[in-house]
N, C-alpha and C positions, 0 to 999 in steps of 0.2 A: 504388309502390316508392320514393317520395320520403320515405324514413325514414332516420334515423341510429341506429346502435347504438354505444354506448360500452362497451368491454370492460375489465374489471379482472381481470387474471390473477394467478396465484401469482408470487412469494411475498409479495404485499402483506399487511400486517397485518390479521388478522381483527377486531381490536378497534375499528376506526373506519372510517368511509367515506372514500373517496378524494376529497379536497377539489377538486383540479383538474378532473376530469371532472364532478363534481357542479356546479361553477360553469358549465362549458360547457353542460351539459344545461339549466340555468336560462337561460343566454343564448340558446340555441336556442329555448326555449319563448317567450321574450320577442319573438322574431322570427316566431313562428308556425310554427316548423319542428319536425316530429315527431321525437322522440328517445326511445329506450329505453336502459337501462343494466343490465348484468349483472355480478354479482360471482362469477365462476367460480373465484376463489381459495377460496371456501367449498366448492365441489365437490371440489377437490383435498384440502382439509383433511379433509373427511368420508371420503375414501378412505384417507388415511394416518394419520388420527387427529390430534386437536388438539395433543396434547403433542409429537408429532414435527414437525408443521407449525410450531408456534411456536418450537421449537428451531432449525429450519432458518432461519426468517424472522428471528429475533432474533440468532442466534449466527454465521451464515454469510455475512453481507453482504460483509464485506471480502474474504473468500476466494472469493466468487462461488459459493457452494454451490448456491443455487437456479438460477443461470444454467447451471452445469455439468449439473445434472439434465436440463434440457431440451436443452442443446447436444448431449448424447450421442444424443438422439433425432434431432435435426436433422442432425447431421454424421456420425453413425455412426462408422466406423473412421478418419475423418480427424483425430480428436483423439488426443492422448497417452492411453495406457491408464489405467485406473482406479488401478492401483498407483502410477503416477507422480503423479497428482493427490493421492492420499491421502498419500504419503510426502513429496513436495516442496512441497505447498501446505498441506494440512490439518494434518498433524503438525508441519510447520515453524511454523505459526501457533499451534497448541495441542498441546503434547506430552502433555497429559492425556487426549486422545481414546483410547477403548478399542476393542477388537474388537467389543463390543456396539454401540458408536456406529457403527462401520463397517457392521454388519449393518442397523442402522436406516436408515442412509443408502442402502444398497443396496435395501432394501424400498421406499423412496421413489422410487428410480430405476425400479424395476419397475412402479410405478403410473403412470408418465408416459404410456405409450401407451394404456392403458385410459381414463385421464383425458381425453386428447385425443379419443378415440373418443366418449366421453360428451358432451364439449362439441359436437362436430360434429353429433351426433344430437339434441341438446337443443333446438335452435332451428331455425326456418325462416329460414335465412340469406338466402334469395332475396328476402325482403321489405325488405332494406336495401340502399340504393345507396351508402351510406358507412358503413364500419366503422372506428371509431377505437380505437386501443390506447394505454393509458397505459404508458409504459416507464420506470418508476422502481422502486426497492426490489426488485431482483432479478426484474424482470418482462420483461426484453427478450427472452430466448430462449423463454420460454413463449409470449409474444405472437407471436413469429416462427413458432413451430411451428403455432399455430392459424391465423395469417394465411396461411401457405403452403397449408394445407388449403382455406381459404375461396377463395383465389385460383385454385386448381386446379379447383375445382368451378364457380366463378362469376367468370370472368375480368373481367367488366364491373364488378364491385364495386370501389369505390375504397377502398383501404386507407390509413389515415392514422396515423402514429405521432407521439407527443409525450411530453413529460415530461423528467425530469432526464437520462436517458440519451441524449436527442436534442439537448441544448444545443450550439449552435454546430457545430464541425467533427465532433463525434460523430454528430450527426443526418445530416449530409451523407454521412458514410462508411457509416452504416447503409443509407441510400438506395442508395448505389453498390454495396454488397455483397449486398443482399437484394432480389431482383427482385419479391417479392410486395408490397413497399411502393411506393405511388404518390406519397405526399407525407409530408414530415416538418415538424412545427412546431418550430422551432429555438430557441424562447424562450417568453415569455408569449404565450398563445394566446387570451386572452379575446375579442379581436375578430377575430384572423386566422382562427381555425377556423370561426366562424360565417360569415365572409365567404367562405371556401373552400367551405363546404357550399352556400351560395347559388349560387356559380359552378357547382358540379357539378350541382345541381338544374336550373339554367337551361340547361345544355348549350351555352352560348355561350363561345367562346374569349376570354380576356381576361388581362390581367397578373395574376400571382399576388399575393395579399395579402402585404405585407411581413411577414416572419417565417415564411413558408411556402416550402419548397423542393420542387419537383416533379421527377418523372422526366424530363419534357420539358426541364427546365433542365440536367440532367446532360448530355444529348446535345448541347445548344447551348453548353456550357461556361460557363453562367451560374450553376452551383450553388455559389455562394460565400455562406457564411452572412452575413447582414447584421449591422451593428452592433446588438447587442441593445437598446441604449438608444434606437434609432430606433422601436421599437414597444412600449415599456413602457406598461402601463396606469397612467396618471398619476392618475386620479381613482378611488380605491378606493370612495368613497361611491356611485359610479355603478354598481357591480357589483350583480347580483341576490343575494338570499340563496341559498346553495347548496341544491340539491335532493338530500336524503339519503333520500328515500322508498324507492328501490330497495334501498339498503343495509339499512335497518331491516326491510324486508319479507323480504329474504333471510335475515338473521340470525334473524328470528323463526321462520321455518319450518325452520331448520337443525336437524339432529340434535345439533349442538354447542351449542345455545342455552343450556343450563345451564352450560357450561364457559367460554363467551366472554362477558365482561362488557363490553358495548359502551360506547364513549365518543362524545361529539360531537367533531368536529374543526373548528376555526375559525381565521380569521386576522384580525388587526386591522391588520397592516402587512406590507409587503414591503421587501426590501433591508436595509440595515444603516446606521443613523445614525452609528455609530462607524466602521465600515469605510469609509464615504464620506469620512471625514477621515483615518483611519489604518488601512489595510488590514492586518489581522493576517497575518503572513508565511506561516502554514501553512494559512490558510482559503481553500477554493475554493467555498464556498457562494455562491449568487446568480449564479455565472458572471460575466459582465461587467455585472451589473445591481445594483450596490451602491446606486444611487440610492434614498434612503429615502422611502417614502410610507406614510402611515397614515390610517386612517379617523377621522372625527370621533368624539369620545367618545360622543356621543349615538347615532350610527349603529352603533357597535360594540356598545353595550349593547342597543340595540333588536334587533339581529341575534341576540344571545345569548338574549334573552327569547323571540324567535320560535322558535329551535331547541329550547329547553328545553320550551316549551309544545307544540310540534308533536310532539315525539318522546318526551316524558316522561322524558328522561335528564338526570341531574343531575351528571354528571362530564364534563369537557371538557379537551381538549389543544390548545394553540395551535400553529399552524404557523409563527409568527413566528420569525425568526432572533434578534430582540432586542426586549425590551420598550421601548415608547416612554416615554422619561423624562418626557415631559410629562403622561403619564397618571396620575401619582401624585396630582395635585390635581384631576383631572377624571374620567377613566374609572373609577378605583377607587372614589371616593365614590358615583358614580352606580350602579355595579354593586352596591355594598353596600346602597344604599337600595332597590334593586329587590327584594331579599329572594328571590332565585331559588333559594337553597339549592344553589348551583352550586359544586362543587369543581373548580378549574381548575389548569392547569400552564402556566407561561411559562418561556422561556429568557431569561436576563438577565445583565447585567454584574455584577461583584462589588463595585463601589465604592458600595455601598448604605449608607444610614444606618439605625439601629435603627427610627426612626419610619416610614421607608418600608417596612420589612419588616412592621411592625405594620399599616400600611395594606393591604398585600397579604393578610395573614392575615384581617383584618376583612372584606375583600371576598370571601373564600372560597378563597384559594389553598390547594390540597391537596398540591401538590408543586412543586418548583422545579428547574430545570435551570441550572446555573451553569457559566460558562466559566472555571474556575479554572486548569486545566492544570498549574500547579506552584506551589510556595511559594518560588521563587528569583527575587527581584526583578530582578537583572540580565538573566535570561532573559526575563522578562515585558516589560521595557523593550525588549530587543533585537527581539522579535517584534511589538511594537506593541500589546500587549493593553490598555493604558490603565488598568492597575491594578497595585497592589503586593502583595507577599506578605502584609503585615499586613492590607490590605483584603480579600484573599481569605480570610484566616483568620478575621477578625472576622465577615465575612458568613456563612461556613460555621458559625461558632459560633452566631450569632443565629438562623439557620434550623434548626440542630439542636435548639435549645431547645424549640420547641413540638412536636417529634416528627413533623413532616411529612416526607415523602420528599424527600431531596435527591439529585439526580443530577449527578454530575460525574466527570471523568476526570483521570488523571495522564498527562502526556506527558514523555518524556525523549529525549535524543539530539539536541537541537537543535545544528546546526552553529555553532561559535563559543562554545558554553557552556563555563564554567570547571569542569573536573572537581572542583576543590576544593570547589565549592558543594554537591556531593552528599554529602560527609562531614557538613556542617552539616545537610543535609536528613535524613540518617539519624539524627542525634542529636535532631532535632526531633520526628520522627514518634511516638515512644513517649508524648509528652505529649498527643497529639491523639486517642488511640484511643477516647475517649468521644464524639467527634464523628461525624457521618455519614461513612462511608468512601467512597473512590472506587469507582465501579462497575467501572471497567476501568483498566488500565495498559498503555501501549504506546509503542514508539518512534515519534517523530513521522513522519507520512507526507508525501509530496509529492503533492498533489492538483491536478488540472487547475484552471486559473484562479487558483490561489493565487500570491502573489509568489514563493514557492519555485520554482514551476513556470515562471513567466514569465521569471525571471532567476536560474537556479541558481548561476551563477558568482559573482554578487554575494554569495550566502549561504554560499559555501564548499561547494557541492554539485557533483558531477560525475557523468557517465555516467547521466543519467536514462533510465529504460526502463520500459515497462509492467510492472506487477506480474505476477509469474509466473503467477498464476491466469488471466490473460487468454489466455495461450497454451493453456490447457486448456479454453477456451470457444470461441475463434475460431481456426480453422486458417488464418490469413492471415499475410502477411509482416510484417516489423517496422514498415514505414511505415504499413500499414493499422492494425495494433494501436496504434500511437502516436496515431492519430486516434480510435480507438474507446475507448481506455482513459480511466478517470477517476483511478485510483490508480496511482502510479508508485513504483518503487524507485530508489535512487540510492547513490552512494558519497560518502564525505567527502573533500574535497580534501586535508585534512591527514592522512588515513589513520586517523583515530581509531576506536576500538572502544568505544562507550559502555558496554557491559556491564562493561568492565574497571574503570570508576570508579562506575557507578551500581548495581552489584549489591547492595551492603549496604542502600542506601536502598530499593530495590525489595523486598528481603526484609522490611524493616520495614513496608512498605506491605501486603504480603501478610499479615503478622501482624495488622495493623490490620483488614483485611477479615475475618479469622477471629474477631477479638475483638468485632466490631461487635455492639452491642445487649446485651452481657453485662456491661459495666462502665460506670461513670459517674463524673463529677466534678460534683457538684451543689451549688448555693449556696442556702441557706435564710436569708433575712433576717427575723429575728424582730422582734416588736413591742417587745421589751425592749432594743433597741439592739445585739443580738448577732447576728452572722452565723456560721452553721455551714457549713463546707465538708465534704461527704462524698465520699471518694475511694476507689473500688474498682479503679482502674486497676492493671495489673501494676507500674507504676513508682511507685506511691503510697508516700510516706514514712510516712504515718499514715492511719488510717481516717477520722479527723475532725480538723479544724482550727477553732479558735474565734477569731473576729475581733471586736474591739470598738473603740470610740473612733475615733481618727483612722485606725487601720489598716483598719477597716471602710469608712470613707469613701474611703480611698486605693484599696482593691481595687475598689470600685464605680466610682471615677473612671477606672480603667484598663480598664473594660468596652470602651471604644474605645482603640485604640493611642495612647499618649501618649509624647512625648519626655521625657527627664529635665528638660530646661529648662522644658517646659510643666508638668510635675508640680510642680516647685519654685515656679514663678510662680503656681500656682493653689491654693496651700495654703489661703487663705481660703475657697475654693469647696468643698473636700472635708474640711478639717481640723476642722470642728465647733467652731471658735473656739479650738482648742488651739494653743499655740506648739510647732512641731515643727522640729527642726534638720535641716539638709540631710544630715548624717551619719546621723541616725536614719532618715530616709526611705530613704537608700541602703541601709542595713543591712536594712531591711524588704523592699525590692525584691529584694535579693540572696537573702534567705531564701526568698522565694516562688519565685524562679528555681530555687534548689537543690531545692525540694520539687516542682518542675514544676507549680505552681499558676498560673504565669505564664510567658510567654515574652518574650524580648527579640529583636525581629526588625525589621529596617530602622531600628534605633536607637529603637524604640518598645516600651514595655512594654504587654503585653496580658494581661489576666486571662483565664483559660481556663474557669472554672467556668460551668456553665449555670444560669441563675437559675430558681428554683422558688418557688411560694407556700409560706409557712410553715404 
């Protein structure tokens, strides 16, 4: 019976393996501890259909749609009724939801009990002395439902929870509220979980590993989450390669095999090198673990080669919160030279240079996730993003050029922002509709662990409270909810209503999203010294513009945002030997601004056309 089972419940994404448990399985194997892993999220998806499952997994995270499905089963009539959840949470978040959407959601609700019955019958649970549940990505209540069934049948089985929903005080409160849980891992568990398993297998009482809180500690008053920095995994090179075999075996035998196109999931770093210096005010990622650690370039590339060769998959998504800026001259050239034919995704800052983007593309980057948030520099400075609007815009332009997928969001409603900036933003947006649009737009949240959450008064926020959806998932009092919740609502200390000043800008962004892919502003540099700009945007003043001589050089020079002072001082660099007066330069820049071929932002002129081969 000395075996471990790691369980991956709904609504974890079908498209990739769960990295955390996959690392734990490999760690256990390295200690000679037997471990299996099951992807029961696939079972639920097979019951309700891939389209419905992906809709719930991708679109309902913030409103806790997946948690509510299983909370209804766990708590029955202790929760607010479905009408309340639908009207006060779902419709409040997305007024475009239809009655057909509601029926689809209800069908998923009706599948919960048959799904849990299927899970309970599918395995011989008695062969496992430890069952670990990953509680992230709308998995908490589904895991609790199954854990309760296991515990009622096999009370001696030790149930362990870990993952993002168990970070710090959230994990301790889960342990206190749900008797089926024996232990929670309240942070990184690379060493704590295997140590705990060895303790359980030995049957000998001893001090719990740092980072693990047990039910016995609740009774003795010791259930205080430790400082997460006390048990960080410092040496990422010492971690094993993740064991994804169970995921790919399950995906391969699924009836959804043709609908789900699997990716590899990997990490090259943990923490955030920028956040370690300047914690972005709204960001709660990493909990208290901002300390940045990255793998050596050689180790990172070797791991990717191993995963590609073992699983035959050539698309991968990074779990990193930020790309290691030291990797441009090490990891990327190594990865390029490996010729893995691997299309990868990374999240990165936006203060990139064109040559750095070229290095990413050459190494195989197939998509990028950018932390843009807004094109208002005072807001970016206020929240500590470490980038300006012109940097955001030029990076978006350069990544839109090769046609790869660019993922980014717009946030608004930051406390202390100047409403007047949104008029300028609304005027800017029509010039940008040929670029990759934002995936989503939303009012900035207050997330646990973020500076907004830790000191709301400093930021002009008051009355922080768990987001309404948590009341529809957990039937507990306010104090308990405040310990369980990750998302929080708030009021503005100055009483502002952001929609009163942001509405026009948001409407322009919605128009951008509708226009995406159907218009262009493209730059063709011909060999005869002429540049042709082709413009099909709704704001276009002409279908084509012809540039030659110093005008062509100047437009190219402003591919990176340039101040007027820099433009005038660099005439020998872009002027082609011509003598050009300051007044002629200013007239040309003003003409391009009027034609929306260029923007003036942060005191810098930036050309907007996407370069193409002639």
